[in-house]
N, C-alpha and C positions, 0 to 999 in steps of 0.2 A: 717434324719428320726425324726419325732416329735411324742412323745406319745400323744395320742388323749385325748380330754377332757372327763370327766365323767359327765353324765347327772343326774340332781337331780330335776326332775319335770319341773318347768318353767325355760326355758333357760339352757344354759350350764354353769356349774361351773367348773373351772379348779382347780383340786386338785394339779396338778403339771404339768408344761410344761417342757419337757426335750428334747432338740435336741441332737441327737447322730450322730457322724461322724466317719467313718472308712477311713483311708488314708494311703498312702505310706510313710514310714519312711526310709530315706537314710542316712547311716552313712557317715561322712566326709571321702572321699576317699584318702585325703592327709595324713591321719594318720592311722596306723593299729588299728583295733578294733576286739574284739571277741564278736560275737553274737551267742548265743546257744538257739535254739528253740526245745523243745521236745527232748532234748538230742542230736540234730544234730547241728554241727557247720555250720552256714550259711556262704555262700560266697557272698551273695548279700544283698538285702533289706528285710524289714519286714513290716508287717501291724501294724498300731497303732490305738488307740481309744481316742476320746475326747468327752466331753459333754458341753452343754451350756443351760442356762435357757432363753436366749434372742436371740440366733443365731448369736450374735456378739462377745461376750466375752466367750472364751473357756477355759475349764479346762482339764488338762491331768491327769486323776486319776492314782494313783500309784497302778497298778494291781498286781505286784509281781509275774508275771507268766513267764517272759523271762529274761535270763541273758544277760546283755550287759556290756562288760568290767568288768565282775565279780560282777555286782550288779543287783538285780531284782527290784530296785526302779525305775520303768519306766511304761509307758503306752503301751508297746508292747504286741501284741497278739500272743499266741502260735498256729500259723497256718503255714503249709507248711513243706518242707523237705530241700530245698537248698537256696531259695531266692524267695520272693514273690513280685508281682507287680500288679497294676491295679485292686484292690479289688472293687467289686460292691456288696452292701448289700441291701436287702429289708426286711421290717417287713411285714409278711404275716398274715393279720388279718383274713383270711379265713381258716388258718391252724387249725385243731382241736387238733393236738398233740402239747402241750405246749413246748415240748423239741425241736420242729422244727419251732418255731415261726419266727425266723430270718433265712434268706437264704443268702448264699454268693457264689460268683464266683471270682476266682483270677487266675493269671498266676504264676505257680511255675516253677522254672528253675534253673539249675546249670549254672552260668555265664561262667564257663570254657568249657561247652559243645557246646556253640553257635559258629558256623562257618559262615563266611561271604564270599561272592564272591568278585571279583575285584571292583564291584560298591558299596560295603558296605551292600548289601542286605543279610539278614540271609538266609542260604541255608540248614542248618540242626540244629537239637537240640538233646539233650540226650534222652534216653529211658524213663526217668521219667518226662521230661519236657512237659508242656501242661496246659490246663485249668482244674482247680480243683474246686469242689463244696463241700459245707458243710452246716451244720445247727446248730442252737444254741437256747437255751431257753432265754438267756439274752444278746446276741450279744457280749459276752466276751469269754465264754468257748465254743469252737467249736468242733463239731464232723465231721470228714472228711468222705466223701463217700468212701466205700471200693473199688469201681471201678475207683478211680482217677489214672491218669488223665482221665477225661471223653472225652476230645478231645486232641490228641497229636498235638501240634502246637507251632509256634512262634507267639508272639504278641508284639507290641511295644506301646500299649496304654491301657487305662482303659477299663474295661468291664462294661456293664450295664445289669442288670437283672430285668426282669419284669414278672408278672404273667398275662397270658391271661385268664380272668375268663370265657369268652365264650367257649373256647376250653379246659379249665382246664389244661393248660400246662404252663411251664416256658419257657421264651424266653430270650436268651442272645444276646447282640449286642457288637461287638468289631471289631478290625481290625486284622484279623488272616491271617496267611499264611507264607510259607517259599518259597523264590525264586519268590515272586509275591503274588498278592492277588486275 
């Protein structure tokens, strides 16, 4: 997501161009790690945040929001309950509420609750597993929807979120399903 230029009369003058990226952060599974998000000890992955002025060179700002191996000096985001994956974020320029300018969708799941059949296909998930949604004023501090998960499901890929301005709704694309798709 790139912040848009500000217009000053003739032509566009860029006050600041800042690309923002939200992505999956996976701890090294060969070593034990402690990941604590919103007071919950995560068993899986987390979402992370980075910024760039040119889209090539990225910085991982020290957000100080999530404890990883006893330190909050990291760029991890306080989202989810057990382990998050597949975050999709949009900046909604049509949103009138500044507190909801950024929208996100992600899969939250307890890795221990996933069961697979003999072919390796997921056949069940836990009661809190599924697609979660949230919103933010700055893309860093997130408010989760009280009705999460909005869809109880298994997914093994990233989700994409778009706003359909004609119909005035949000649409998510992903690969969802348990025991098939």
